[in-house]
C-alpha positions as CSV (number, residue, x, y, z in Angstrom):
1,M,-9.2,-43.3,-3.6
2,S,-9.8,-40.7,-0.7
3,K,-8.3,-37.1,-1.3
4,E,-6.4,-35.7,1.6
5,I,-8.1,-33.0,3.8
6,V,-6.9,-29.9,5.2
7,Q,-5.2,-30.0,8.6
8,P,-1.7,-28.6,9.9
9,G,1.1,-29.1,8.7
10,K,-0.3,-29.7,4.8
11,Y,0.2,-27.7,2.0
12,V,-3.0,-25.9,0.8
13,S,-3.4,-23.5,-2.3
14,I,-6.5,-21.6,-2.3
15,S,-7.9,-19.4,-4.8
16,Y,-10.3,-16.4,-3.5
17,T,-12.7,-13.6,-4.3
18,I,-13.5,-11.1,-1.8
19,R,-16.6,-9.2,-2.6
20,D,-18.0,-6.1,-0.7
21,Q,-21.7,-6.0,0.9
22,D,-23.1,-5.3,-2.5
23,G,-21.4,-8.0,-4.2
24,N,-19.1,-6.1,-5.9
25,V,-15.6,-7.9,-6.5
26,V,-13.2,-5.7,-4.3
27,E,-10.1,-8.3,-4.6
28,Q,-9.8,-11.7,-6.3
29,H,-7.1,-14.0,-6.7
30,D,-7.2,-16.8,-9.7
31,L,-3.7,-18.2,-9.0
32,P,-3.8,-20.2,-6.0
33,I,-1.6,-18.8,-3.2
34,G,0.1,-21.7,-1.4
35,F,1.0,-22.1,2.2
36,V,1.4,-25.0,5.2
37,Y,-1.9,-25.2,7.2
38,G,-1.4,-23.9,10.7
39,S,2.0,-22.3,10.3
40,D,2.3,-18.6,10.9
41,T,0.6,-17.6,7.8
42,E,-2.4,-15.2,8.5
43,L,-5.5,-15.7,6.8
44,I,-7.8,-13.3,7.3
45,G,-10.9,-13.4,10.1
46,G,-11.9,-17.2,9.8
47,M,-10.7,-18.7,6.7
48,D,-8.4,-20.7,9.0
49,K,-11.3,-22.5,10.5
50,A,-13.5,-22.7,7.5
51,I,-11.0,-24.2,5.2
52,A,-10.1,-27.2,7.8
53,G,-10.9,-30.3,6.6
54,K,-12.2,-29.5,3.5
55,K,-10.8,-31.4,0.5
56,A,-9.1,-30.2,-2.7
57,G,-12.3,-28.5,-4.8
58,D,-14.4,-28.0,-2.0
59,E,-15.6,-24.4,-2.0
60,V,-15.9,-22.3,1.0
61,E,-17.9,-18.8,1.6
62,V,-17.3,-17.3,4.9
63,E,-18.7,-13.8,5.9
64,L,-16.9,-11.5,7.9
65,P,-17.4,-8.6,9.5
66,P,-14.8,-5.2,9.0
67,Q,-13.4,-5.9,12.4
68,E,-12.5,-9.5,11.3
69,A,-11.1,-8.6,7.6
70,F,-9.5,-5.4,6.7
71,G,-10.9,-3.1,10.0
72,E,-13.3,-0.6,10.2
73,H,-13.3,2.3,8.1
74,D,-11.2,5.1,8.9
75,P,-11.9,8.5,7.3
76,E,-8.6,9.9,8.3
77,L,-7.3,8.0,5.6
78,T,-9.1,10.0,2.9
79,F,-9.1,13.7,1.6
80,T,-10.0,15.1,-1.0
81,D,-7.8,17.6,-3.6
82,D,-8.0,19.5,-6.6
83,L,-7.8,17.4,-9.8
84,D,-5.1,19.9,-11.2
85,N,-3.1,18.5,-8.4
86,V,-3.6,14.9,-9.5
87,P,-0.7,13.7,-12.5
88,P,-2.7,12.8,-15.2
89,Q,-1.8,8.8,-15.0
90,F,-3.7,9.1,-11.5
91,R,-6.9,11.1,-12.9
92,H,-9.6,7.9,-13.0
93,V,-11.6,5.9,-10.3
94,G,-9.1,3.0,-8.8
95,A,-6.0,4.7,-9.6
96,E,-3.5,3.1,-6.8
97,V,-1.2,5.8,-5.4
98,Q,1.5,5.1,-3.4
99,M,1.9,8.0,-0.3
100,Q,4.8,8.0,1.9
101,N,4.6,9.7,5.2
102,E,6.6,12.1,7.3
103,A,8.7,8.5,9.3
104,G,8.6,7.4,5.4
105,E,6.2,4.7,5.7
106,T,4.4,3.6,2.7
107,K,0.6,3.1,1.6
108,T,-1.6,2.4,-1.1
109,F,-4.6,4.7,-1.6
110,F,-7.1,4.5,-4.2
111,I,-8.9,7.1,-5.9
112,A,-12.2,6.5,-5.1
113,K,-13.8,9.5,-6.9
114,I,-13.4,12.6,-9.6
115,E,-16.5,15.2,-9.6
116,D,-16.3,18.9,-9.7
117,G,-12.6,19.2,-10.5
118,K,-12.1,17.3,-7.2
119,V,-10.7,13.9,-6.5
120,S,-11.7,11.8,-3.6
121,I,-8.0,9.5,-2.4
122,D,-8.8,6.6,0.0
123,G,-6.3,4.6,2.2
124,N,-8.7,2.4,3.2
125,H,-9.0,-1.3,1.9
126,P,-11.9,-1.2,-0.7
């Protein structure tokens, strides 16, 4: 019995891991995410092309430059503050902090570094 291949109109489910250039895991989805291939569901970079023609159980590795994934690092999305100004529940590296701008838009920031009584907060994707 042959396995069906990934092609437009087929329901596909994938699990994936995103690693940085040093091999550190920055995002991982062990539970499969499902979508109809070729629909308006967007996958980052060339993932659509990379899974086309694959079968259940196939593993695919895709290397993406930042501009095809989550974008280049934006220094305007990083800032430092006194640790005393940060609520205790966010005083650890990796903590997620929801922040809102004047227009009411919400963005997730991460505690990137704590050092010498200062905390570095970063809104870029890891």
